[in-house]
C-alpha positions in Angstrom: 173.8 93.3 -106.2 173.6 96.7 -107.8 172.7 95.3 -111.2 170.1 93.0 -109.7 168.3 96.0 -108.1 168.4 98.0 -111.3 167.1 95.1 -113.3 164.2 94.7 -110.9 162.8 98.1 -112.0 164.1 98.2 -115.6 163.4 94.6 -116.6 160.9 93.4 -114.0 163.5 90.7 -113.0 162.0 89.5 -109.8 163.9 86.2 -109.8 167.3 87.8 -110.2 166.9 89.9 -107.0 165.1 87.2 -105.1 168.0 84.9 -105.5 170.2 87.4 -103.7 168.0 87.4 -100.5 168.1 84.8 -97.7 165.2 84.2 -95.3 167.0 86.4 -92.8 167.6 89.2 -95.2 165.9 92.5 -94.3 164.4 94.8 -96.9 163.1 98.0 -95.3 160.8 100.2 -97.4 157.8 102.5 -96.6 158.7 102.1 -92.8 158.0 98.4 -93.2 160.5 95.6 -92.8 160.2 92.5 -95.1 162.1 89.4 -94.1 163.3 87.4 -97.1 162.2 87.5 -100.7 158.7 86.2 -100.1 157.9 89.2 -98.0 159.8 91.7 -100.2 158.3 90.6 -103.5 154.9 92.2 -102.8 156.6 95.6 -102.4 158.4 95.2 -105.8 155.3 93.9 -107.6 153.2 96.7 -106.2 155.5 99.3 -107.7 155.7 97.5 -111.1 151.9 97.0 -111.2 151.1 100.7 -110.4 153.8 102.4 -112.5 155.1 99.8 -115.0 158.7 98.9 -115.9 161.0 102.0 -115.8 163.8 103.5 -117.8 166.9 104.3 -115.7 167.4 108.0 -116.2 170.5 108.1 -114.0 172.2 106.1 -111.2 175.0 106.8 -108.8 176.9 104.3 -106.7 179.2 104.6 -103.8 181.0 102.0 -101.6 181.6 102.4 -97.9 183.4 100.1 -95.4 180.2 98.0 -94.7 177.5 99.3 -97.0 177.0 100.5 -100.5 174.7 103.3 -101.6 172.7 103.2 -104.9 170.7 106.2 -106.1 168.3 105.7 -108.9 166.2 108.2 -110.9 163.6 106.2 -112.8 161.1 107.1 -115.4 158.2 104.7 -115.1 156.5 104.0 -118.4 153.1 104.8 -116.9 154.0 108.1 -115.4 154.8 111.6 -116.8 157.6 112.5 -114.4 160.6 110.6 -112.9 160.9 109.4 -109.3 164.0 108.9 -107.1 164.8 105.8 -105.1 167.7 105.5 -102.7 169.1 102.2 -101.4 171.7 101.5 -98.6 172.8 97.9 -99.1 174.8 95.6 -96.8 175.9 92.3 -98.4 178.7 89.7 -98.3 179.3 89.6 -102.0 176.9 86.7 -102.6 173.8 87.5 -100.6 172.1 90.7 -99.4 172.0 91.0 -95.6 169.9 94.2 -95.4 168.5 97.0 -97.6 167.1 100.3 -96.5 165.1 101.7 -99.5 163.6 105.2 -99.5 161.1 105.8 -102.2 160.2 109.5 -102.9 156.5 108.9 -102.4 155.9 112.7 -102.5 157.0 112.8 -106.1 154.7 109.9 -106.8 151.8 111.6 -105.2 152.4 114.7 -107.3 152.8 112.7 -110.5 150.3 111.9 -113.2 149.7 108.9 -115.4 150.5 109.2 -119.1 147.7 109.6 -121.6 144.9 109.7 -119.1 142.7 112.1 -117.3 142.5 110.0 -114.1 142.9 112.1 -111.0 146.5 112.0 -109.8 145.4 110.8 -106.4 145.3 107.3 -107.9 149.1 107.6 -108.4 149.6 107.5 -104.6 151.5 104.3 -103.9 149.7 101.4 -102.2 151.7 101.2 -98.9 152.2 98.2 -96.6 151.2 98.4 -93.0 154.1 100.1 -91.2 156.2 98.4 -88.4 154.8 99.1 -84.9 156.9 101.7 -83.1 156.9 103.7 -79.9 158.9 106.9 -80.2 160.5 107.8 -76.8 160.3 111.4 -75.5 163.8 112.5 -74.7 164.2 115.7 -72.8 167.8 116.9 -73.0 167.3 119.0 -69.9 166.8 115.8 -67.9 169.9 114.3 -69.4 172.5 117.1 -69.5 175.5 114.7 -69.6 174.1 112.3 -72.3 176.6 111.7 -75.1 175.0 112.4 -78.5 176.9 110.6 -81.3 178.5 112.6 -84.1 179.3 111.0 -87.5 183.0 110.7 -86.6 182.1 108.7 -83.4 180.6 105.8 -85.4 182.6 105.9 -88.7 186.4 106.1 -89.3 186.8 109.3 -91.3 189.8 111.5 -92.5 190.2 114.3 -90.0 189.0 117.1 -92.4 186.0 115.1 -93.5 185.2 114.2 -89.9 185.1 117.9 -89.0 182.9 118.7 -92.0 180.4 116.0 -91.3 180.3 116.7 -87.5 179.6 120.4 -88.3 176.9 119.3 -90.7 175.3 117.1 -88.0 175.1 120.1 -85.7 172.6 121.7 -88.1 170.2 119.0 -87.4 171.1 118.0 -83.8 171.5 121.5 -82.3 169.9 123.8 -84.9 173.2 125.5 -85.7 171.8 127.1 -88.9 174.9 129.4 -89.2 176.6 126.3 -90.7 174.7 126.8 -93.9 176.8 129.9 -94.6 180.2 128.4 -94.1 179.8 124.6 -94.6 178.4 124.7 -98.2 180.0 126.1 -101.3 178.3 129.1 -102.8 177.2 127.0 -105.7 176.1 124.0 -103.6 172.9 122.2 -104.6 170.4 119.9 -102.9 167.9 117.3 -104.0 165.0 117.0 -101.6 161.9 114.7 -101.4 159.3 115.7 -104.0 161.8 116.9 -106.5 164.4 115.0 -108.6 166.1 118.2 -109.8 168.9 120.0 -107.9 167.9 123.1 -106.1 169.9 125.9 -104.4 171.1 125.1 -100.9 168.5 127.6 -99.6 165.9 125.0 -100.3 167.6 122.7 -97.7 167.4 125.6 -95.2 163.7 126.0 -95.9 163.3 122.2 -95.4 164.9 122.5 -92.0 162.7 125.4 -91.0 159.6 123.6 -92.2 160.5 120.7 -89.8 160.9 123.3 -86.9 157.4 124.5 -87.5 155.7 121.1 -87.8 157.7 119.2 -85.1 158.5 120.4 -81.6 160.9 118.8 -79.1 163.0 117.4 -82.0 165.8 114.9 -81.5 168.1 113.8 -84.4 169.8 110.4 -84.0 172.3 108.7 -86.3 171.9 105.0 -87.4 174.7 104.4 -89.8 177.5 106.4 -91.5 179.4 105.1 -94.6 182.2 107.0 -96.4 183.5 106.4 -99.9 187.0 107.8 -100.0 187.4 107.6 -103.7 184.4 109.9 -104.3 184.7 111.8 -101.0 181.1 111.1 -100.4 179.2 110.1 -97.2 175.9 108.3 -96.7 174.1 108.8 -93.4 171.0 107.0 -92.3 169.4 108.9 -89.4 166.1 109.6 -87.8 164.3 112.8 -86.7 162.0 112.4 -83.7 159.5 115.1 -82.7 156.0 115.9 -81.6 153.8 116.6 -84.6 152.2 119.8 -83.6 149.0 119.5 -85.5 148.0 116.2 -83.8 150.2 116.3 -80.7 151.6 112.8 -81.5 155.2 111.7 -81.3 156.6 110.7 -84.7 159.9 109.4 -86.2 161.0 110.4 -89.7 163.6 108.0 -91.3 166.0 109.9 -93.5 168.9 109.1 -95.9 171.4 111.9 -96.6 174.1 111.5 -99.3 176.7 114.2 -99.0 179.5 115.1 -101.5 182.5 117.0 -100.2 185.3 119.0 -101.9 188.0 121.0 -100.1 186.2 120.5 -96.8 183.0 122.0 -98.0 179.7 120.4 -99.1 179.1 120.7 -102.9 175.9 118.6 -103.2 173.5 116.9 -100.8 170.6 114.5 -101.4 168.1 114.2 -98.6 165.4 111.6 -99.0 162.5 110.6 -96.8 159.2 108.8 -97.3 156.5 111.4 -96.6 153.5 109.2 -97.3 154.8 106.3 -95.2 155.2 108.7 -92.2 151.7 110.0 -92.7 150.3 106.5 -92.7 152.4 105.2 -89.8 151.3 107.9 -87.5 147.8 108.7 -89.0 148.9 112.3 -89.8 
């Protein structure tokens, strides 16, 4: 499965990946859900047509109880700078059941074509029409006894890892920003949307604060949690709901976080979301 996805971008092997999808297989990308290979192929072909076949600069792979995580840093032949793609894959060994793919469209929008003076606005990906969605408005004051799931509630984790991930989740669910001081190692790094290079963990704090300024009445909710015990690495798919202040519209940002842990502290975190898909879905 992993090689088939890599070959799609590095060899333009459409057939190889298509043979892994059933009609009921779900491929989620750009806030759009494709069912089966026939609906997924236009997403793949659009990337190849715009940016060309890519060289795989780096890839990392982790395996959880139900899903695998693949992180690719690709250097498309038509672009000057690399782009990151993150995949969370559920399969049965023969066929893919579902894929959640997050393309760092912000790094694409800030990119440039090789050997051309064309304005970089033409690099912005051609996005499909997003899935229709209604984002509910949850007021915690009206539901004071509501249970809000932590990572340890939906994934079997070692006790120390469970405590670390639950504390990490409080940063986003309850704005417990003091966790940045104790939860991360002094040399911890983060990779965020729009940048393929690691940055100091202060950049992640700045990202959180940016969300607080652009979104009011925020609510973070977990979708899936996978843990690779051999690498001590967790992959969390989650959403952040909020009212976008500039337009007073309720939005939902889909996020994948990949967290590496050592001695009960976080050493590295990748946080990926599709900025342009969000802007298109909610006309921001």
